[in-house]
Structures are given as C-alpha cells and as structure tokens.
FIKEPA-621512 format. One record per residue (C-alpha): x, y, z; residue in three letters; residue number from 1. Coordinates in steps of 0.5 Angstrom, whole numbers, plus 2048, in hexadecimal, padded with zeros to 3 digits. Layout:
@x->X, y->Y, z->Z, r->Ala, k->NUM
...
//
This chain:
@x->76A, y->754, z->7E7, r->Met, k->1
@x->764, y->75A, z->7E4, r->Pro, k->2
@x->75E, y->756, z->7E4, r->Glu, k->3
@x->75D, y->755, z->7DC, r->Arg, k->4
@x->757, y->759, z->7D8, r->Glu, k->5
@x->759, y->758, z->7D1, r->Ser, k->6
@x->752, y->756, z->7CD, r->Asp, k->7
@x->750, y->751, z->7D2, r->Arg, k->8
@x->74A, y->74E, z->7CF, r->Leu, k->9
@x->745, y->74E, z->7D5, r->Ser, k->10
@x->746, y->755, z->7D4, r->Gly, k->11
@x->744, y->756, z->7CE, r->Arg, k->12
@x->73E, y->751, z->7CE, r->Val, k->13
@x->73B, y->754, z->7D4, r->Arg, k->14
@x->73C, y->75A, z->7D0, r->Arg, k->15
@x->739, y->757, z->7CA, r->Tyr, k->16
@x->733, y->754, z->7CD, r->Ala, k->17
@x->731, y->75C, z->7D0, r->Arg, k->18
@x->72F, y->75E, z->7C9, r->Val, k->19
@x->730, y->75A, z->7C3, r->Gly, k->20
@x->729, y->757, z->7C5, r->Thr, k->21
@x->726, y->75F, z->7C4, r->Gln, k->22
@x->72A, y->760, z->7BE, r->Val, k->23
@x->729, y->759, z->7BB, r->Gly, k->24
@x->723, y->75B, z->7BB, r->Gly, k->25
@x->723, y->762, z->7B8, r->Ile, k->26
@x->727, y->760, z->7B2, r->Ala, k->27
@x->721, y->75A, z->7B0, r->Ala, k->28
@x->71C, y->75F, z->7B0, r->Arg, k->29
@x->720, y->763, z->7AC, r->Met, k->30
@x->720, y->75E, z->7A8, r->Ala, k->31
@x->719, y->75D, z->7A8, r->Gly, k->32
@x->718, y->763, z->7A5, r->Gln, k->33
@x->71D, y->762, z->7A0, r->Arg, k->34
@x->71A, y->75C, z->79F, r->Tyr, k->35
@x->712, y->75D, z->79E, r->Leu, k->36
@x->713, y->764, z->79B, r->Gly, k->37
@x->712, y->769, z->7A1, r->Leu, k->38
@x->715, y->770, z->7A2, r->Pro, k->39
@x->71B, y->76F, z->7A7, r->Ala, k->40
@x->71A, y->773, z->7AD, r->Asp, k->41
@x->720, y->775, z->7AF, r->Arg, k->42
@x->71F, y->77A, z->7B4, r->Glu, k->43
@x->71B, y->773, z->7B8, r->Arg, k->44
@x->722, y->76F, z->7B6, r->Asn, k->45
@x->727, y->774, z->7B9, r->Ala, k->46
@x->723, y->775, z->7C0, r->Glu, k->47
@x->722, y->76E, z->7C1, r->Glu, k->48
@x->72A, y->76E, z->7BF, r->Leu, k->49
@x->72B, y->773, z->7C4, r->Lys, k->50
@x->727, y->76F, z->7C9, r->Arg, k->51
@x->72B, y->768, z->7C7, r->Ala, k->52
@x->732, y->76B, z->7C9, r->Leu, k->53
@x->731, y->771, z->7CE, r->Gly, k->54
@x->734, y->76C, z->7D3, r->Gly, k->55
@x->73A, y->76A, z->7D0, r->Leu, k->56
@x->740, y->76E, z->7D3, r->Lys, k->57
@x->744, y->772, z->7CF, r->Gly, k->58
@x->747, y->770, z->7C8, r->Pro, k->59
@x->741, y->771, z->7C5, r->Leu, k->60
@x->741, y->778, z->7C7, r->Met, k->61
@x->748, y->779, z->7C3, r->Lys, k->62
@x->745, y->775, z->7BD, r->Val, k->63
@x->73E, y->77A, z->7BD, r->Ala, k->64
@x->744, y->780, z->7BD, r->Gln, k->65
@x->747, y->77D, z->7B7, r->Leu, k->66
@x->741, y->77C, z->7B3, r->Leu, k->67
@x->73F, y->782, z->7B4, r->Ala, k->68
@x->743, y->785, z->7AF, r->Thr, k->69
@x->743, y->780, z->7A9, r->Val, k->70
@x->73F, y->782, z->7A4, r->Pro, k->71
@x->739, y->77D, z->7A4, r->Gly, k->72
@x->73D, y->779, z->7A9, r->Gly, k->73
@x->737, y->777, z->7AC, r->Leu, k->74
@x->730, y->77B, z->7AB, r->Pro, k->75
@x->72E, y->782, z->7AE, r->Glu, k->76
@x->72A, y->77D, z->7B3, r->Glu, k->77
@x->72F, y->778, z->7B5, r->Tyr, k->78
@x->735, y->77E, z->7B6, r->Ser, k->79
@x->730, y->782, z->7BB, r->Glu, k->80
@x->72D, y->77D, z->7BE, r->Ala, k->81
@x->734, y->77A, z->7C0, r->Leu, k->82
@x->738, y->781, z->7C1, r->Gly, k->83
@x->732, y->782, z->7C7, r->Thr, k->84
@x->734, y->77B, z->7CA, r->Leu, k->85
@x->738, y->77D, z->7D2, r->Gln, k->86
@x->73F, y->77F, z->7CF, r->Ser, k->87
@x->742, y->780, z->7D6, r->Arg, k->88
@x->741, y->779, z->7DB, r->Ala, k->89
@x->73F, y->77A, z->7E2, r->Pro, k->90
@x->746, y->779, z->7E5, r->Ala, k->91
@x->748, y->771, z->7E8, r->Met, k->92
@x->748, y->771, z->7F0, r->Gly, k->93
@x->74D, y->772, z->7F5, r->Trp, k->94
@x->74E, y->76B, z->7F6, r->Gly, k->95
@x->74F, y->76A, z->7EF, r->Phe, k->96
@x->755, y->76F, z->7EE, r->Val, k->97
@x->758, y->76B, z->7F4, r->Lys, k->98
@x->758, y->764, z->7F1, r->Arg, k->99
@x->759, y->767, z->7EB, r->Arg, k->100
@x->760, y->76C, z->7ED, r->Met, k->101
@x->762, y->766, z->7F2, r->Ala, k->102
@x->762, y->760, z->7EC, r->Ala, k->103
@x->766, y->766, z->7E7, r->Glu, k->104
@x->76B, y->768, z->7EC, r->Leu, k->105
@x->76B, y->763, z->7F2, r->Gly, k->106
@x->767, y->763, z->7F8, r->Pro, k->107
@x->76C, y->768, z->7FB, r->Asp, k->108
@x->76A, y->76D, z->7F5, r->Trp, k->109
@x->768, y->773, z->7FA, r->Arg, k->110
@x->76E, y->773, z->7FC, r->Asp, k->111
@x->770, y->776, z->7F5, r->Ala, k->112
@x->76D, y->77B, z->7F6, r->Phe, k->113
@x->76C, y->782, z->7FB, r->Ala, k->114
@x->765, y->782, z->7FB, r->Ala, k->115
@x->761, y->77F, z->7F5, r->Phe, k->116
@x->759, y->782, z->7F5, r->Glu, k->117
@x->754, y->77D, z->7F7, r->Thr, k->118
@x->74E, y->780, z->7F2, r->Asp, k->119
@x->750, y->780, z->7EA, r->Ala, k->120
@x->750, y->787, z->7E7, r->Val, k->121
@x->74F, y->785, z->7E0, r->Ala, k->122
@x->74A, y->77F, z->7DD, r->Ala, k->123
@x->74B, y->77E, z->7D6, r->Ala, k->124
@x->74A, y->777, z->7D2, r->Ser, k->125
@x->74F, y->773, z->7D3, r->Leu, k->126
@x->752, y->775, z->7DA, r->Gly, k->127
@x->751, y->77A, z->7DF, r->Gln, k->128
@x->757, y->77F, z->7E2, r->Val, k->129
@x->758, y->780, z->7EA, r->His, k->130
@x->75D, y->786, z->7EC, r->Arg, k->131
@x->762, y->784, z->7F0, r->Ala, k->132
@x->769, y->787, z->7F3, r->Thr, k->133
@x->771, y->783, z->7F2, r->Gly, k->134
@x->775, y->784, z->7F8, r->His, k->135
@x->778, y->789, z->7F4, r->Asp, k->136
@x->773, y->78E, z->7F5, r->Asp, k->137
@x->771, y->78E, z->7EE, r->Arg, k->138
@x->769, y->78D, z->7ED, r->Ala, k->139
@x->768, y->787, z->7E8, r->Leu, k->140
@x->761, y->784, z->7E3, r->Ala, k->141
@x->761, y->77D, z->7E4, r->Cys, k->142
@x->75D, y->77A, z->7DE, r->Lys, k->143
@x->75A, y->774, z->7E1, r->Leu, k->144
@x->756, y->76E, z->7DC, r->Gln, k->145
@x->750, y->76B, z->7DD, r->Tyr, k->146
@x->750, y->764, z->7DE, r->Pro, k->147
@x->74E, y->75F, z->7D8, r->Asp, k->148
@x->74F, y->764, z->7D3, r->Met, k->149
@x->753, y->760, z->7CE, r->Ala, k->150
@x->74B, y->75C, z->7CE, r->Ser, k->151
@x->748, y->762, z->7CE, r->Ala, k->152
@x->74B, y->765, z->7C8, r->Val, k->153
@x->74A, y->75E, z->7C4, r->Ala, k->154
@x->743, y->75E, z->7C6, r->Ala, k->155
@x->741, y->764, z->7C3, r->Asp, k->156
@x->747, y->763, z->7BC, r->Ile, k->157
@x->742, y->75D, z->7BB, r->Arg, k->158
@x->73B, y->761, z->7BD, r->Gln, k->159
@x->73E, y->767, z->7B9, r->Leu, k->160
@x->73E, y->762, z->7B3, r->Lys, k->161
@x->737, y->760, z->7B4, r->Leu, k->162
@x->735, y->768, z->7B3, r->Ile, k->163
@x->739, y->769, z->7AD, r->Phe, k->164
@x->736, y->762, z->7AB, r->Ala, k->165
@x->72F, y->765, z->7AD, r->Ile, k->166
@x->72F, y->76B, z->7A9, r->Tyr, k->167
@x->733, y->768, z->7A2, r->Ala, k->168
@x->72C, y->764, z->7A2, r->Arg, k->169
@x->728, y->76B, z->79F, r->Tyr, k->170
@x->72F, y->770, z->79E, r->Asp, k->171
@x->735, y->76D, z->799, r->Arg, k->172
@x->738, y->774, z->799, r->Ala, k->173
@x->73E, y->772, z->79D, r->Ile, k->174
@x->741, y->76C, z->79D, r->Asp, k->175
@x->743, y->76D, z->7A5, r->Thr, k->176
@x->748, y->766, z->7A4, r->Gly, k->177
@x->74F, y->76A, z->7A5, r->Glu, k->178
@x->74A, y->770, z->7AA, r->Ile, k->179
@x->74A, y->76A, z->7AF, r->His, k->180
@x->751, y->767, z->7AE, r->Ala, k->181
@x->753, y->76E, z->7B0, r->Glu, k->182
@x->74F, y->76F, z->7B6, r->Ile, k->183
@x->751, y->768, z->7B9, r->Ala, k->184
@x->757, y->76A, z->7B7, r->Ala, k->185
@x->759, y->770, z->7BC, r->Arg, k->186
@x->754, y->76E, z->7C1, r->Leu, k->187
@x->758, y->766, z->7C2, r->Arg, k->188
@x->75E, y->76C, z->7C3, r->Glu, k->189
@x->75A, y->770, z->7C7, r->Glu, k->190
@x->75B, y->76B, z->7CC, r->Leu, k->191
@x->762, y->76B, z->7CD, r->Asp, k->192
@x->764, y->770, z->7D1, r->Tyr, k->193
@x->76C, y->76E, z->7D1, r->Glu, k->194
@x->76B, y->770, z->7C9, r->Arg, k->195
@x->767, y->776, z->7CB, r->Glu, k->196
@x->76D, y->778, z->7D0, r->Ala, k->197
@x->772, y->777, z->7C9, r->Gly, k->198
@x->76E, y->77C, z->7C5, r->His, k->199
@x->76D, y->781, z->7CA, r->Met, k->200
@x->775, y->781, z->7CB, r->Ala, k->201
@x->774, y->782, z->7C3, r->Leu, k->202
@x->770, y->788, z->7C4, r->Tyr, k->203
@x->774, y->78B, z->7C8, r->Gly, k->204
@x->77A, y->78A, z->7C3, r->Glu, k->205
@x->776, y->78C, z->7BC, r->Met, k->206
@x->774, y->793, z->7C1, r->Leu, k->207
@x->77A, y->794, z->7C4, r->Ala, k->208
@x->77A, y->79B, z->7C1, r->Asp, k->209
@x->773, y->79C, z->7C1, r->Glu, k->210
@x->773, y->7A1, z->7C7, r->Pro, k->211
@x->76B, y->7A1, z->7C7, r->Gly, k->212
@x->76A, y->79A, z->7C9, r->Val, k->213
@x->76B, y->796, z->7CE, r->Arg, k->214
@x->76C, y->78F, z->7CF, r->Val, k->215
@x->76C, y->78B, z->7D5, r->Pro, k->216
@x->772, y->786, z->7D7, r->Val, k->217
@x->771, y->77F, z->7D9, r->Val, k->218
@x->773, y->77D, z->7E0, r->Glu, k->219
@x->776, y->776, z->7DD, r->Ala, k->220
@x->777, y->773, z->7E4, r->Ala, k->221
@x->770, y->774, z->7E6, r->Leu, k->222
@x->76C, y->772, z->7E0, r->Ser, k->223
@x->76A, y->76B, z->7DC, r->Thr, k->224
@x->767, y->768, z->7D7, r->Arg, k->225
@x->761, y->76A, z->7DB, r->Arg, k->226
@x->763, y->770, z->7DE, r->Leu, k->227
@x->765, y->776, z->7DB, r->Leu, k->228
@x->769, y->77B, z->7E0, r->Thr, k->229
@x->76C, y->782, z->7DE, r->Met, k->230
@x->76D, y->789, z->7E0, r->Asn, k->231
@x->765, y->78D, z->7E2, r->Trp, k->232
@x->764, y->794, z->7DE, r->Leu, k->233
@x->760, y->799, z->7E0, r->Asp, k->234
@x->75B, y->79C, z->7DA, r->Gly, k->235
@x->754, y->79E, z->7D9, r->Ala, k->236
@x->74F, y->79C, z->7D4, r->Pro, k->237
@x->74F, y->79F, z->7CE, r->Leu, k->238
@x->749, y->7A0, z->7CE, r->Leu, k->239
@x->74A, y->7A5, z->7D4, r->Asp, k->240
@x->74D, y->7AA, z->7CF, r->Phe, k->241
@x->748, y->7AA, z->7CA, r->Arg, k->242
@x->746, y->7B1, z->7CC, r->Glu, k->243
@x->74D, y->7B4, z->7CD, r->Ala, k->244
@x->751, y->7B9, z->7CA, r->Ala, k->245
@x->752, y->7B7, z->7C1, r->Ala, k->246
@x->75A, y->7B8, z->7C2, r->Glu, k->247
@x->75A, y->7B2, z->7C8, r->Arg, k->248
@x->755, y->7AF, z->7C4, r->Arg, k->249
@x->759, y->7AF, z->7BE, r->Asn, k->250
@x->75F, y->7AC, z->7C1, r->Ala, k->251
@x->75C, y->7A7, z->7C4, r->Ile, k->252
@x->759, y->7A4, z->7BD, r->Ala, k->253
@x->760, y->7A5, z->7BA, r->Leu, k->254
@x->763, y->7A1, z->7C0, r->His, k->255
@x->75E, y->79B, z->7BF, r->Met, k->256
@x->75F, y->79B, z->7B7, r->Phe, k->257
@x->767, y->79A, z->7B8, r->Asn, k->258
@x->766, y->795, z->7BD, r->Ala, k->259
@x->762, y->791, z->7B7, r->Trp, k->260
@x->765, y->793, z->7B1, r->Tyr, k->261
@x->76D, y->794, z->7B3, r->Val, k->262
@x->76D, y->78D, z->7B6, r->Pro, k->263
@x->769, y->78A, z->7AE, r->Leu, k->264
@x->76C, y->78D, z->7AA, r->Tyr, k->265
@x->774, y->78E, z->7AC, r->Arg, k->266
@x->774, y->786, z->7B0, r->Tyr, k->267
@x->76E, y->783, z->7AC, r->Gly, k->268
@x->76A, y->782, z->7B3, r->Val, k->269
@x->763, y->784, z->7B5, r->Leu, k->270
@x->75F, y->785, z->7BB, r->His, k->271
@x->759, y->782, z->7BA, r->Gly, k->272
@x->755, y->784, z->7BF, r->Asp, k->273
@x->753, y->78C, z->7BF, r->Pro, k->274
@x->74E, y->78A, z->7C3, r->His, k->275
@x->74D, y->791, z->7C9, r->Leu, k->276
@x->74F, y->78D, z->7D0, r->Gly, k->277
@x->756, y->78C, z->7CC, r->Asn, k->278
@x->759, y->792, z->7CD, r->Tyr, k->279
@x->758, y->798, z->7D3, r->Thr, k->280
@x->75A, y->79F, z->7D2, r->Val, k->281
@x->760, y->7A3, z->7D7, r->Arg, k->282
@x->760, y->7A9, z->7D9, r->Glu, k->283
@x->764, y->7AB, z->7D5, r->Asp, k->284
@x->760, y->7AA, z->7CF, r->Gly, k->285
@x->765, y->7A3, z->7CD, r->Thr, k->286
@x->762, y->79C, z->7CC, r->Val, k->287
@x->763, y->796, z->7D0, r->Asn, k->288
@x->761, y->790, z->7CB, r->Leu, k->289
@x->760, y->78A, z->7D0, r->Leu, k->290
@x->75D, y->784, z->7CD, r->Asp, k->291
@x->762, y->77F, z->7C8, r->Tyr, k->292
@x->75D, y->779, z->7C7, r->Gly, k->293
@x->75C, y->77A, z->7C1, r->Cys, k->294
@x->761, y->77C, z->7BC, r->Ile, k->295
@x->762, y->77A, z->7B5, r->Arg, k->296
@x->768, y->779, z->7B1, r->Val, k->297
@x->768, y->77A, z->7A9, r->Phe, k->298
@x->76D, y->77A, z->7A3, r->Asp, k->299
@x->770, y->77F, z->79F, r->Ser, k->300
@x->76B, y->77C, z->799, r->Arg, k->301
@x->765, y->77E, z->79E, r->Phe, k->302
@x->767, y->785, z->7A1, r->Val, k->303
@x->769, y->787, z->799, r->Arg, k->304
@x->763, y->785, z->797, r->Gly, k->305
@x->760, y->78A, z->79D, r->Ile, k->306
@x->765, y->78F, z->799, r->Ile, k->307
@x->762, y->78D, z->792, r->Asp, k->308
@x->75B, y->78E, z->794, r->Leu, k->309
@x->75C, y->795, z->797, r->Tyr, k->310
@x->75F, y->798, z->791, r->His, k->311
@x->75A, y->794, z->78C, r->Ala, k->312
@x->756, y->799, z->790, r->Val, k->313
@x->759, y->79E, z->790, r->Arg, k->314
@x->75B, y->79F, z->788, r->Asp, k->315
@x->756, y->79A, z->786, r->Glu, k->316
@x->758, y->795, z->783, r->Asp, k->317
@x->754, y->790, z->782, r->Arg, k->318
@x->75A, y->78B, z->780, r->Asp, k->319
@x->75E, y->78C, z->786, r->Leu, k->320
@x->757, y->78B, z->78B, r->Ala, k->321
@x->757, y->785, z->787, r->Val, k->322
@x->75D, y->783, z->788, r->His, k->323
@x->75D, y->784, z->790, r->Ala, k->324
@x->757, y->780, z->790, r->Tyr, k->325
@x->75A, y->77B, z->78C, r->Glu, k->326
@x->761, y->77B, z->791, r->Thr, k->327
@x->75C, y->77B, z->797, r->Trp, k->328
@x->758, y->775, z->795, r->Gly, k->329
@x->752, y->776, z->791, r->Phe, k->330
@x->753, y->772, z->78B, r->Ser, k->331
@x->74F, y->771, z->784, r->Asp, k->332
@x->74C, y->778, z->785, r->Leu, k->333
@x->747, y->77B, z->780, r->Ser, k->334
@x->746, y->782, z->77E, r->Asn, k->335
@x->740, y->783, z->782, r->Glu, k->336
@x->742, y->77F, z->788, r->Met, k->337
@x->749, y->784, z->789, r->Val, k->338
@x->743, y->789, z->787, r->Glu, k->339
@x->740, y->787, z->78E, r->Ala, k->340
@x->747, y->787, z->792, r->Leu, k->341
@x->74A, y->78E, z->78F, r->Asp, k->342
@x->743, y->791, z->794, r->Ile, k->343
@x->745, y->78E, z->79A, r->Trp, k->344
@x->74C, y->790, z->798, r->Ala, k->345
@x->74B, y->797, z->797, r->Arg, k->346
@x->748, y->798, z->79D, r->Tyr, k->347
@x->74D, y->795, z->7A1, r->Ile, k->348
@x->752, y->798, z->79D, r->Tyr, k->349
@x->74E, y->79F, z->79C, r->Gly, k->350
@x->751, y->7A3, z->7A2, r->Pro, k->351
@x->758, y->7A1, z->7A0, r->Leu, k->352
@x->758, y->7A4, z->799, r->Val, k->353
@x->755, y->7AB, z->79B, r->Asp, k->354
@x->75A, y->7B0, z->79C, r->Asp, k->355
@x->758, y->7B4, z->7A3, r->Arg, k->356
@x->755, y->7B4, z->7A9, r->Ala, k->357
@x->74F, y->7B1, z->7AA, r->Arg, k->358
@x->74C, y->7AC, z->7AE, r->Leu, k->359
@x->74C, y->7A3, z->7AC, r->Ile, k->360
@x->744, y->7A4, z->7A9, r->Asp, k->361
@x->741, y->7AA, z->7A8, r->Glu, k->362
@x->73C, y->7A7, z->7A5, r->Ser, k->363
@x->737, y->7AA, z->7AC, r->Gly, k->364
@x->733, y->7A2, z->7AC, r->Asn, k->365
@x->736, y->79F, z->7B2, r->Ala, k->366
@x->733, y->799, z->7AD, r->Arg, k->367
@x->737, y->79B, z->7A7, r->Tyr, k->368
@x->73C, y->795, z->7A8, r->Gly, k->369
@x->736, y->78F, z->7A9, r->Gly, k->370
@x->732, y->792, z->7A2, r->Glu, k->371
@x->739, y->791, z->79F, r->Val, k->372
@x->73A, y->78B, z->7A2, r->Ala, k->373
@x->733, y->788, z->79F, r->Ala, k->374
@x->734, y->78B, z->798, r->Lys, k->375
@x->73A, y->787, z->798, r->Val, k->376
@x->737, y->781, z->79B, r->His, k->377
@x->730, y->782, z->795, r->Arg, k->378
@x->735, y->782, z->790, r->Glu, k->379
@x->739, y->77D, z->791, r->Ile, k->380
@x->734, y->778, z->793, r->Arg, k->381
@x->731, y->77A, z->78C, r->Arg, k->382
@x->738, y->778, z->789, r->Leu, k->383
@x->738, y->772, z->78D, r->Gly, k->384
@x->73D, y->772, z->792, r->Gly, k->385
@x->744, y->773, z->794, r->Val, k->386
@x->749, y->770, z->799, r->Thr, k->387
@x->74C, y->775, z->79D, r->Pro, k->388
@x->754, y->773, z->79E, r->Pro, k->389
@x->754, y->772, z->7A6, r->Arg, k->390
@x->759, y->778, z->7A7, r->Glu, k->391
@x->754, y->77C, z->7A5, r->Phe, k->392
@x->74F, y->77B, z->7AB, r->Val, k->393
@x->755, y->77F, z->7B0, r->Leu, k->394
@x->757, y->785, z->7AA, r->Ile, k->395
@x->750, y->786, z->7AA, r->Asp, k->396
@x->74E, y->786, z->7B1, r->Arg, k->397
@x->754, y->78B, z->7B3, r->Ser, k->398
@x->751, y->78F, z->7AE, r->Ala, k->399
@x->74B, y->790, z->7B0, r->Ile, k->400
@x->74D, y->78F, z->7B7, r->Gly, k->401
@x->752, y->794, z->7B7, r->Leu, k->402
@x->74D, y->79A, z->7B3, r->Gly, k->403
@x->748, y->799, z->7B9, r->Ser, k->404
@x->74C, y->79B, z->7BE, r->Val, k->405
@x->74E, y->7A1, z->7B9, r->Phe, k->406
@x->747, y->7A3, z->7B8, r->Leu, k->407
@x->746, y->7A2, z->7C0, r->His, k->408
@x->74C, y->7A8, z->7C0, r->Leu, k->409
@x->749, y->7AC, z->7BB, r->Lys, k->410
@x->74F, y->7AC, z->7B9, r->Ala, k->411
@x->752, y->7B1, z->7B3, r->Glu, k->412
@x->758, y->7AE, z->7AF, r->Leu, k->413
@x->75C, y->7AE, z->7A9, r->Asn, k->414
@x->75B, y->7A7, z->7A8, r->Trp, k->415
@x->75F, y->7A7, z->7A2, r->His, k->416
@x->765, y->7AA, z->7A4, r->Arg, k->417
@x->765, y->7A6, z->7AA, r->Leu, k->418
@x->764, y->7A0, z->7A5, r->Tyr, k->419
@x->768, y->7A2, z->79F, r->Glu, k->420
@x->76E, y->7A3, z->7A4, r->Glu, k->421
@x->76D, y->79C, z->7A7, r->Leu, k->422
@x->76E, y->799, z->7A1, r->Ile, k->423
@x->773, y->79D, z->79D, r->Ala, k->424
@x->779, y->798, z->79B, r->Gly, k->425
@x->776, y->791, z->79D, r->Phe, k->426
@x->77A, y->78D, z->79C, r->Asp, k->427
@x->777, y->785, z->79D, r->Ala, k->428
@x->77D, y->782, z->79D, r->Ala, k->429
@x->780, y->786, z->7A3, r->Arg, k->430
@x->77A, y->786, z->7A6, r->Met, k->431
@x->77B, y->77E, z->7A6, r->Met, k->432
@x->782, y->77E, z->7A9, r->Arg, k->433
@x->780, y->783, z->7AF, r->Arg, k->434
@x->779, y->77F, z->7B0, r->Gln, k->435
@x->77D, y->778, z->7B0, r->Ala, k->436
@x->782, y->77B, z->7B5, r->Ala, k->437
@x->77E, y->77E, z->7B9, r->Ala, k->438
@x->779, y->778, z->7BA, r->Leu, k->439
@x->780, y->774, z->7BC, r->Glu, k->440
@x->782, y->779, z->7C1, r->Arg, k->441
@x->77B, y->779, z->7C5, r->Cys, k->442
@x->77A, y->772, z->7C4, r->Gly, k->443
@x->773, y->772, z->7C0, r->Val, k->444
@x->773, y->76C, z->7BB, r->Pro, k->445
@x->76F, y->76E, z->7B4, r->Glu, k->446
@x->766, y->76E, z->7B5, r->Ala, k->447
@x->763, y->768, z->7B3, r->Ala, k->448
//
C-alpha cells in the first residue's frame, strides 16, 4: 500500500520550525511599532517576510498570485515581495521519481509505458511533469506530486493566517477571514489529483463545442490521487505570440475568453488560475488549457450577481449595483461604501460596456489597475473596512489575470458584444440543472 502523506505531523513541524521564528519576529516588531507609535517600516517588513518564506516549496507562490489581484488583500509591498519568490521550484531527482511512481503504480510501473523521460519537462508549485509514451505510441504527460505536500499546504495555510494577522495590526480595511477560507479550500483541493481528473473531464464536456480550446484527456488506468497522466498537447507559450499578426492575436484572445467564460455563464464553473503556465497555443492558433487544480463551482445566485453588476454599470443603476453586492454577501453597505466598491466595478466592467473594438485597458499606464485598487483600498479603510465574500477571490483573479493576457496580446476585440452574447437569455434554473448533470457525469464533488 502506498505510503500515506496526508498531513503528517512531522512534516508540519519541520516546516513550521523553518519559518515560524522569523515570521513571529516580524509580527513582534510590528506590534512594537504600533504600541510605541513608531512608523511601520512596511518595505523592510515585507522584505524580511520574503526572506523568511523564500525556502518554502510551492503553495505560498500560488497564494501570492491570488492575493495580488484582491484590492487591499495585502499591502503592495507584501504582494510585490511575495510575487518575486521563485514560483518554479527545482525538479525532484530521478531517485524520487522512481520511488513515487512505484508507490503509485507498483514496482513494475515502467512496464505501463513504452518510454518515460527521466528529466522533468516542467516543475511547478505542487508537482512536476514528465513526458512519456504509451504502448499505443501516444505522447503522454505524467504530473507527479512532490512528497509530503499535504504537510506543506497545511503549513502554508497556517503561515498565511499569520501573515494576514501581521497586516491587520496596522490596516483593517479588508477583513481577510473569508479570503483565507477560500484560499485554504482551493489549495487543499489541488492536492487531490483524482478530483483534478474529474475537473478535466468536466471541462472537456463544457468546452466540447468550442473548437478553439483543447482539453487533455485523462488516462485513468495510469492516474492516482498523487499521479495524473493525460495525453500530451503540443503548444508554445502564449508570450511567443505577442508580435504575431493582429488577426492571430485577436483569435487567441477570443479562444481564451471562451475558455474561461463559457463554463462560468453556462455551468457556473470557473477556472481560477489564469497563470501564463496553464495554457499553450497550438500552431493553428487554438489554445491548450492544461491545469485543472483550481476550479470553483458557483451557485446561480452568485453568477446572477455578476450579471446584475454588469447591467448596473452599463445602465448606471445604483439600486441594482447595491442588490448585486448584497447578493454576493456584502452587508451593511453605506452610500459611501457603495461608491467605493463602484470604483472597482467600473474598472472591471468598463471594457464590457464600451460597444467598440478596443484594448482591454486603454489607460496607457501599466500601473493603472494598481492605482485603482489603491484608491479603493484607501476609501474602504477610511469608511471602516469591509469583508469580501470568499467567492470574490477567484472571480477577481480571473478578471485581472485574463485582462493581463489580453494586454500581452494587444488584443482589440469588441468585448461588449462578446459579453452580451454570452449572457443573453441567462436562466438561473437551467444553469443549475446543467451544472448538476455535468458534475454528476464527471464525478466532481461540489466545492468546499
């Protein structure tokens, strides 16, 4: 029977010991600064936090990517420091690979493949990918989880809570309780490759009528909870196409738009990680969507709220905006707080209400989004703070992350018409029926 790695106490203790003293020291110094009335040296605190966490493999890198898109989730200095941590961990050696493959598929695991490459072709936050060949000569990708990752994730969730506590000592604009709960739930789910296999099947079904998007197919007989084997999809990094002809760049952007938002508005399902490493582009311009660890299932209430807020921005309907915020779970909203939230809503929905072909951001300022977020944060802090609903984390990340992709491609599309076509005739009850049937067929449990 394979060795159990589900949250071993020894692994957590080693991980906490590595960073706990340093992070605790930062917290103590910040508490002293606050008690003595000294100005907080945020840049120094952020840099020391970066050094304290720099040796950790993986999960916190995903956390940094998520938080970078939540206005005020962490101060800018913290987000920038965490964002510079190495997100691509060095691959584990061949000795590890042989031991893990034997643990997952048995001692004769090599017989399951015609060929298996010893060097990893990619090393990411939770695991690494090896190329292999099946006995039917098909190219395969084997995603193998690093050892003791349940302990690593448990430790990083604990450290994240401490980071939030440090931040809250001097800035209470954003109550991070629900943000922490959402990130913790998604990170735990990413450890379960059987769940990810179900997500992959789900996306294969949801995007079956989208010829511009390719989804890998799982090899169930060669997959376990910690090993995910699928067919190999050839493609080049999206950034290789930044100087391609405008028609080609626009087509890629359209495929990306459909890959993310067709599942959301037809099934209530969102891919929550639009990281540049999670898709490639084929020679014909179609997009390979590669990673399915961070998937969020929403109820129709939340999706309806997204559409309502779009209509509120488009029609300058304040009452509908308030209704949308309350539908999402924001409560006790003053007029001024609504105005602060509206600043962010107008930024996010702005390109969607403009009926013409255009860039997703025409400000000409690479830091404009950050400046908008900072303005929103200042207003929220002045007004006493707010608690974002946990669903907001991945919705916001996807909007900002995809916007970054569209900017890299310099894509000029009529985002308004694309979105109007997508939401036309939205029916909440039909979406939920469609969602339930697809989840059941693909064996995907509901999100935590």
